C-alpha positions as CSV (number, residue, x, y, z in Angstrom):
1,M,107.7,106.8,85.2
2,K,111.0,108.4,86.6
3,L,109.0,111.1,88.2
4,L,106.3,108.7,89.4
5,A,108.6,106.4,91.0
6,Q,110.2,109.6,92.7
7,A,107.0,111.0,93.5
8,I,105.5,107.8,95.4
9,L,108.7,107.5,97.2
10,L,108.7,111.1,98.5
11,A,105.1,110.8,99.8
12,L,106.1,107.6,101.5
13,A,108.8,109.1,103.4
14,G,106.8,111.9,104.5
15,G,103.8,110.3,105.9
16,T,103.9,106.2,106.1
17,V,107.2,106.7,108.1
18,H,105.5,108.3,110.8
19,A,103.2,105.5,111.1
20,Q,105.2,103.2,113.8
21,E,104.2,101.5,116.2
22,V,107.4,99.5,117.0
23,E,108.1,100.1,120.8
24,K,110.6,102.5,121.8
25,Q,111.7,101.5,125.0
26,Q,114.5,98.9,125.4
27,P,113.9,95.4,124.9
28,A,112.5,93.3,128.1
29,D,114.4,90.3,129.5
30,P,112.9,87.6,127.2
31,A,113.1,85.1,130.4
32,A,110.8,87.6,132.2
33,I,107.9,87.2,130.3
34,P,105.0,85.4,131.0
35,V,104.0,82.8,128.9
36,A,100.2,83.9,128.9
37,H,99.6,86.9,126.5
38,A,98.2,90.0,127.8
39,P,95.5,92.1,126.3
40,P,96.4,94.7,123.7
41,R,96.8,97.8,125.3
42,E,95.3,99.6,121.9
43,T,92.7,98.7,119.9
44,Q,92.5,101.6,117.2
45,V,90.5,100.2,114.6
46,F,91.0,101.1,110.9
47,A,86.9,101.6,110.3
48,D,84.7,104.6,109.8
49,S,81.3,104.7,111.2
50,R,79.5,104.4,107.8
51,E,80.1,101.2,106.2
52,Y,80.0,101.4,102.3
53,K,80.7,98.8,99.8
54,S,79.4,98.7,95.9
55,Y,80.5,96.7,93.3
56,G,78.9,98.4,90.6
57,A,80.7,101.9,91.4
58,A,83.8,99.7,91.5
59,A,83.2,98.9,87.9
60,L,81.9,102.3,86.7
61,E,85.2,103.8,88.0
62,I,87.4,101.4,86.6
63,L,85.8,101.4,83.0
64,G,85.8,105.3,83.5
65,F,89.6,105.2,84.1
66,Q,90.1,103.1,81.1
67,V,88.4,105.9,79.0
68,V,90.4,108.4,80.1
69,L,93.9,106.2,79.8
70,N,92.7,105.1,76.3
71,R,92.3,108.5,75.0
72,I,95.6,110.3,76.7
73,D,97.7,107.0,75.1
74,H,95.8,108.1,71.8
75,A,96.7,111.3,71.9
76,F,100.1,111.1,72.7
77,V,101.5,107.9,72.5
78,K,103.6,106.7,69.1
79,P,103.2,104.4,68.0
80,D,99.3,104.6,68.7
81,D,97.9,101.4,69.5
82,Y,94.9,103.2,70.6
83,G,92.5,104.0,68.2
84,V,90.1,101.1,68.9
85,S,87.1,100.4,67.1
86,I,84.4,98.3,66.8
87,G,86.8,96.2,64.0
88,S,89.3,96.1,66.4
89,V,87.4,94.8,69.6
90,R,85.6,92.2,67.7
91,R,89.2,91.2,65.7
92,N,90.6,91.0,69.4
93,L,87.8,88.7,70.6
94,R,88.7,86.1,67.9
95,S,92.6,86.5,68.0
96,S,95.1,84.1,69.8
97,W,96.7,85.8,73.1
98,V,100.2,86.9,72.3
99,E,103.7,88.0,74.0
100,D,103.6,91.7,72.8
101,R,106.9,93.7,72.2
102,D,106.1,96.4,74.5
103,P,109.3,98.2,76.0
104,F,110.4,96.1,79.1
105,E,109.2,99.2,81.7
106,I,105.8,99.7,79.8
107,N,105.1,95.5,80.3
108,Q,106.7,95.0,83.5
109,M,106.3,98.0,85.4
110,G,103.7,100.2,83.6
111,H,100.7,97.5,83.4
112,P,101.2,96.4,87.2
113,Y,101.1,99.7,88.7
114,Q,98.0,100.2,86.0
115,G,96.6,96.8,87.7
116,S,97.0,98.7,91.0
117,V,95.1,101.1,89.8
118,Y,92.2,99.2,89.0
119,F,92.9,97.2,92.5
120,N,92.5,100.5,94.4
121,I,89.3,101.6,92.9
122,A,87.9,98.3,94.0
123,R,89.3,98.4,97.8
124,S,88.3,101.8,98.4
125,N,85.2,101.2,97.5
126,G,84.8,98.7,100.1
127,L,85.7,95.4,98.1
128,T,87.9,92.9,99.8
129,F,91.5,91.8,98.8
130,W,90.1,88.6,96.8
131,E,87.8,90.6,94.8
132,S,89.5,93.6,94.4
133,M,91.9,90.8,92.8
134,G,88.8,89.6,90.6
135,Y,88.2,93.3,89.4
136,A,92.0,93.7,88.2
137,F,91.9,90.3,86.6
138,A,88.6,91.4,84.5
139,G,90.3,95.1,84.3
140,S,93.1,93.6,82.5
141,A,91.0,91.2,80.4
142,V,88.9,94.2,79.0
143,W,92.0,96.9,78.6
144,E,93.8,94.0,76.3
145,I,90.5,93.4,74.2
146,A,89.2,97.1,74.0
147,G,91.8,99.3,75.0
148,E,94.5,98.5,72.6
149,T,94.2,97.8,69.1
150,T,96.8,95.2,69.2
151,P,96.2,91.4,69.9
152,P,95.7,90.8,73.7
153,S,98.9,89.9,75.7
154,R,99.5,87.0,78.1
155,N,101.8,88.6,79.7
156,D,100.2,91.4,80.5
157,Q,97.5,89.8,81.4
158,I,99.6,88.1,84.7
159,T,101.4,91.2,85.7
160,T,98.7,93.7,85.1
161,S,96.1,91.6,87.3
162,F,98.6,89.4,90.0
163,G,101.3,92.3,90.2
164,G,99.1,94.8,90.4
165,S,97.3,93.1,93.1
166,F,100.2,92.5,94.9
167,L,101.4,96.0,94.2
168,G,97.9,97.5,95.0
169,E,97.6,96.5,98.5
170,A,100.7,97.6,99.7
171,L,100.0,101.1,98.4
172,Y,96.4,100.7,99.5
173,R,97.4,100.1,103.2
174,M,100.3,102.7,103.0
175,A,97.8,105.2,102.1
176,N,96.1,104.4,105.2
177,L,98.8,104.7,107.3
178,V,99.4,108.4,105.9
179,L,95.8,109.4,106.5
180,D,94.8,107.3,109.6
181,R,97.9,108.5,112.0
182,G,97.3,111.6,112.0
183,D,94.7,114.1,113.4
184,G,92.4,114.5,110.3
185,T,93.4,118.0,109.8
186,S,96.6,117.9,107.6
187,P,96.6,118.7,104.2
188,W,99.8,117.0,103.5
189,R,98.5,113.9,104.3
190,E,95.8,114.0,102.0
191,V,98.8,114.8,99.2
192,G,100.8,111.8,100.3
193,A,98.0,109.9,100.1
194,A,97.0,110.5,96.9
195,L,100.3,110.0,95.5
196,V,100.3,106.9,97.0
197,S,96.7,105.6,96.2
198,P,95.2,108.1,93.8
199,S,91.7,105.9,93.9
200,L,91.6,105.6,97.5
201,E,92.1,109.4,97.9
202,Y,89.4,110.1,95.1
203,N,86.6,107.9,96.8
204,R,87.6,109.8,100.1
205,Q,86.8,113.1,98.3
206,K,83.6,112.0,96.8
207,G,82.6,110.7,100.2
208,S,82.7,107.1,100.0
209,R,84.3,105.1,103.1
210,R,85.9,102.0,104.2
211,A,83.2,99.1,104.7
212,A,85.6,97.3,107.0
213,S,88.7,97.6,109.0
214,L,92.1,96.8,108.0
215,W,93.0,95.0,111.4
216,A,91.0,94.0,114.4
217,G,92.2,94.7,117.7
218,A,95.9,95.8,118.1
219,T,97.6,97.5,115.6
220,P,100.7,96.1,113.7
221,A,104.0,96.3,114.3
222,T,106.1,98.3,111.5
223,F,109.2,99.3,111.0
224,S,110.3,101.8,107.9
225,R,113.5,103.7,107.1
226,L,114.3,106.2,104.5
227,Q,118.1,106.1,103.1
228,L,120.0,108.5,101.3
229,G,123.2,108.6,100.1
230,Y,126.0,108.0,97.4
231,S,127.4,104.6,95.8
232,N,130.3,103.8,93.6
233,P,130.5,101.0,91.3
234,S,133.1,98.4,92.9
235,S,133.2,95.7,90.2
236,S,131.2,95.2,86.7
237,N,130.8,92.8,83.4
238,V,128.8,94.6,81.4
239,G,128.4,91.5,79.1
240,P,125.8,92.4,75.9
241,S,125.1,95.9,77.4
242,L,126.0,99.6,76.0
243,A,125.3,101.1,78.8
244,T,127.7,103.4,80.7
245,K,128.5,102.3,84.4
246,R,127.6,105.7,86.6
247,R,127.9,106.6,89.9
248,E,124.6,106.7,91.8
249,V,123.1,109.4,94.5
250,A,120.2,106.9,95.4
251,A,117.0,107.1,98.0
252,D,116.2,103.7,99.5
253,F,112.6,103.5,101.4
254,A,112.2,100.1,103.0
255,L,108.4,99.3,105.2
256,E,108.0,96.3,107.1
257,Y,103.8,95.7,108.4
258,G,102.8,93.5,110.6
259,L,106.2,92.4,112.1
260,P,105.7,89.0,114.0
261,G,105.6,89.3,117.8
262,K,103.1,91.7,118.6
263,E,100.4,91.0,120.9
264,G,97.1,91.3,119.9
265,Y,97.6,91.6,116.2
266,T,96.2,88.9,114.1
267,Y,96.6,87.8,110.4
268,R,93.7,86.6,109.1
269,K,93.8,88.9,105.9
270,P,95.9,88.7,102.9
271,F,98.7,91.3,103.5
272,D,98.3,91.6,107.0
273,Y,102.2,91.0,106.9
274,F,104.7,92.6,103.9
275,L,107.6,94.2,103.0
276,F,107.5,97.2,100.6
277,R,111.0,98.1,99.0
278,A,111.8,100.8,96.8
279,R,114.8,102.4,95.2
280,V,115.7,105.6,93.2
281,S,118.8,106.8,91.9
282,N,119.9,109.2,89.5
283,A,121.3,106.8,87.0
284,N,118.5,104.8,86.0
285,G,115.0,106.4,87.9
286,L,113.5,103.3,89.8
287,E,116.4,101.2,90.5
288,S,114.1,98.4,92.2
289,L,110.8,97.9,93.8
290,T,109.5,94.9,95.8
291,S,105.8,94.2,97.0
292,R,106.2,90.9,99.1
293,G,103.0,90.1,101.6
294,M,101.5,87.0,103.2
295,L,98.4,86.0,101.8
296,V,97.4,83.2,103.6
297,G,99.1,81.6,107.2
298,T,99.2,81.3,110.4
299,T,101.3,82.3,113.5
300,Y,103.8,79.9,115.8
301,G,106.1,80.7,118.6
302,Y,108.5,78.7,120.4
303,G,108.7,79.0,124.1
304,E,109.4,82.6,125.1
305,R,112.0,83.7,122.9
306,M,110.6,83.2,119.3
307,R,107.7,84.5,117.5
308,G,106.8,84.1,113.7
309,I,104.5,83.4,110.8
310,A,104.2,80.6,108.3
311,G,102.3,80.7,104.7
312,V,101.8,81.3,101.2
313,Y,103.4,84.7,99.9
314,G,102.5,86.9,96.8
315,S,105.3,88.8,95.2
316,Y,106.0,91.4,92.6
317,D,109.6,92.2,91.9
318,Y,111.2,94.9,89.4
319,L,114.9,95.3,89.6
320,S,117.1,97.4,87.1
321,P,120.7,97.7,88.1
322,Q,122.2,99.8,85.3
323,L,123.2,96.5,83.0
324,F,119.6,94.5,82.5
325,R,116.3,94.2,84.1
326,I,114.4,91.4,85.5
327,A,110.6,91.5,86.9
328,S,108.6,88.5,88.4
329,T,105.2,88.3,89.7
330,G,105.5,84.8,92.2
331,V,104.0,82.6,94.6
332,S,105.7,81.3,97.4
333,L,105.9,79.2,100.4
334,G,107.5,81.4,103.1
335,S,107.9,82.4,106.9
336,N,109.1,85.2,109.0
337,M,110.4,85.5,112.6
338,Q,111.8,87.3,115.3
339,V,113.7,85.2,118.1
340,W,115.2,86.9,121.0
341,L,118.9,85.3,121.8
342,A,119.7,87.5,124.6
343,R,118.3,90.5,126.6
344,E,119.5,92.8,124.1
345,L,120.2,90.8,120.8
346,A,117.4,89.9,118.5
347,L,117.6,88.4,115.2
348,Q,114.8,88.9,112.6
349,A,114.4,86.3,109.6
350,H,112.9,85.7,106.5
351,A,112.6,82.6,104.1
352,S,110.8,82.4,100.9
353,A,110.7,79.9,97.7
354,G,108.2,79.4,94.7
355,V,107.7,80.0,91.2
356,G,107.0,83.4,89.2
357,Y,106.5,83.8,85.9
358,V,109.7,85.8,85.0
359,S,110.7,88.7,82.5
360,T,114.7,89.5,81.9
361,G,116.4,92.0,79.4
362,T,119.4,93.6,78.8
363,I,119.5,97.3,79.0
364,R,120.8,98.7,76.2
365,A,121.3,95.4,74.2
366,N,123.8,95.2,71.7
367,S,121.7,92.5,69.6
368,G,118.2,90.7,69.6
369,G,117.1,88.2,71.4
370,Q,117.8,89.5,75.1
371,Y,114.1,89.9,76.1
372,H,112.5,86.7,77.4
373,Y,109.5,85.2,79.3
374,G,109.2,82.4,81.3
375,F,108.1,80.9,84.9
376,A,111.4,80.0,86.7
377,P,111.7,79.3,90.6
378,Q,112.5,82.2,92.8
379,S,113.7,82.3,96.4
380,M,114.2,85.0,99.0
381,L,116.0,85.4,102.1
382,G,116.6,87.9,104.8
383,L,118.6,88.4,107.9
384,R,118.4,91.3,110.1
385,L,120.5,91.2,113.5
386,I,119.7,94.1,116.2
387,W,121.6,94.8,119.4
388,D,121.3,97.0,121.8
389,N,118.8,99.3,119.9
390,K,122.0,100.7,118.4
391,L,123.6,98.8,115.8
392,S,122.0,96.3,113.3
393,L,123.3,94.0,110.4
394,D,120.9,93.4,107.3
395,L,121.6,90.6,105.1
396,S,119.0,89.9,101.8
397,S,119.2,88.2,98.5
398,S,117.0,87.4,96.1
399,A,117.6,84.6,93.5
400,F,115.1,84.1,90.1
401,F,117.1,80.1,89.1
402,D,118.0,78.6,85.6
403,G,114.5,78.6,84.1
404,K,113.9,77.6,80.0
405,Q,112.2,80.5,78.9
406,H,111.1,81.8,75.4
407,G,111.5,85.0,74.1
408,L,110.4,87.1,71.1
409,E,113.4,86.0,68.8
410,S,114.6,82.9,70.6
411,G,114.9,80.6,73.7
412,G,117.4,80.1,76.5
413,K,118.1,80.2,80.4
414,D,118.4,82.9,82.5
415,R,119.1,83.5,86.4
416,V,120.0,86.4,88.3
417,L,120.7,87.2,91.7
418,R,120.0,90.5,93.9
419,G,122.4,90.9,97.5
420,D,122.3,93.4,100.1
421,A,124.3,94.0,102.7
422,S,123.8,96.8,105.2
423,L,125.5,97.7,108.8
424,S,123.7,100.5,110.2
425,Y,124.3,102.5,113.6
426,R,121.7,104.6,115.1
427,L,123.3,108.2,116.4
428,S,120.9,109.4,118.3
429,G,116.9,109.5,118.1
430,P,116.0,108.6,114.2
431,H,119.2,108.9,112.9
432,A,121.5,106.8,111.6
433,L,124.4,106.0,109.1
434,T,124.7,102.7,107.0
435,L,127.2,101.2,105.0
436,K,125.9,99.1,102.5
437,Y,127.0,96.8,99.4
438,L,125.1,96.1,96.8
439,T,125.4,93.1,94.2
440,S,123.4,92.2,90.9
441,R,124.5,89.3,89.1
442,R,123.1,87.7,85.8
443,G,124.2,84.4,84.1
444,F,122.7,83.1,80.7
445,S,122.7,81.6,77.6
446,F,120.6,82.5,74.7
447,P,121.5,81.9,71.1
448,N,123.4,84.7,69.0
449,V,124.7,86.1,72.0
450,V,128.4,85.8,72.7
451,E,128.6,87.1,76.3
452,R,127.0,84.9,79.3
453,Q,127.4,87.3,82.3
454,Q,126.5,90.5,83.5
455,R,127.5,91.9,86.9
456,Y,127.6,95.0,88.4
457,D,128.2,95.9,92.4
458,S,128.6,99.2,94.3
459,V,129.6,100.4,97.9
460,G,127.9,103.3,99.4
461,L,127.3,105.3,102.6
462,Y,123.8,106.6,103.5
463,Y,121.9,108.6,106.1
464,S,119.0,106.8,107.3
465,W,116.0,108.3,109.0
466,Q,114.1,105.6,111.3
467,P,111.3,107.8,112.8
468,A,110.7,105.1,115.1
469,R,114.1,105.5,116.9
470,S,114.5,102.2,117.0
471,M,116.3,99.2,115.0
472,G,113.0,97.5,114.3
473,A,113.1,94.7,117.1
474,V,109.6,93.6,118.6
475,N,109.1,93.5,121.8
476,W,106.5,91.3,123.5
């Protein structure tokens, strides 16, 4: 899983970051902007001339993938829960759905990624977002019943189908960015797209074509950056974990797609706006992953200085900051906006709140009863203040509030806060330096666990590569 996360991150950094549509010129004076919207200057369309859509091919490819995966697991994974038979299928069909005891990484990272493969198989065969989510849901149910000998799992069904879809659509669109912004001759783009979305590249190579454009009219405004650096623990409370605190050499990739304010760009399809972030480190491989996109919504504006979107967001989050882990698949109400505060000063903001199916666990726990599931409120706040295309201050927090949760051994309460503060200065062109502070805090109350808190804070210095040569402000 560590190698997979690092390979995907490198593919995104090497390809997607070139796909920038944020304007490179300095912001125009908002007071001089006319009210009437000018027609878009660019009308690039994400579509091939030959339409293609096949429900049957999508179903057969998902089944074929499951057969191959089952045989690989049967041969190499111990303990072997993959020796399926007619008897095990019949037993699972009659069995009640349970919460399984698989390791946290398998349930909360492996299963969502598996669901993203189902989803992308359907998407790359021309199906819509909602149709592909249905295929991911059905594929997950088939796997739970006929792919494993253990009883079908409720938590796996949620994370594989819904978490996999929210992750899968972001990967699908990023793979298309890697492919469609090139000249069509670069083998490295093909390799990058295959790492990001193997299903899309497979169907490209066998001759399938997308059925419809990802957008109509103007292409989306995007902002991405890759940060490479070193961080040192500033404070910590290990709580019930036996893990050793470590300094980190880390890579952090972020892409924001469909930023509000781009003239001619519309928000008619799920994930026409999304935020994708991934962070890997030498301490624990995949440290965090977020895929959050607007499922349905509308645009709004106030005067000539504000543009925004609001609606229902779907999200998948995974966090593993050395001492504990948390993962959530959720739905929230939220909004993104940008405001020109002055000629050279822009403020971008995001706020959302909703409910998610949350899983928490302690890394190297000193006792049992520290792996829990439950529905819990969650929220996300983010601010980016951009000055003169040279300096940016980024603040963000994700909170998973107190929620009554049930575990494999006991019940309890759990709450997690993840905070990020960074100051970036653009040196020249795409090069910038970033000072970053990260805090990850967990408070909990569980039977038979004496400790009640965990915390890991770090401060680091990073080199940032921002190929758009901007700090992310959208001009209109």
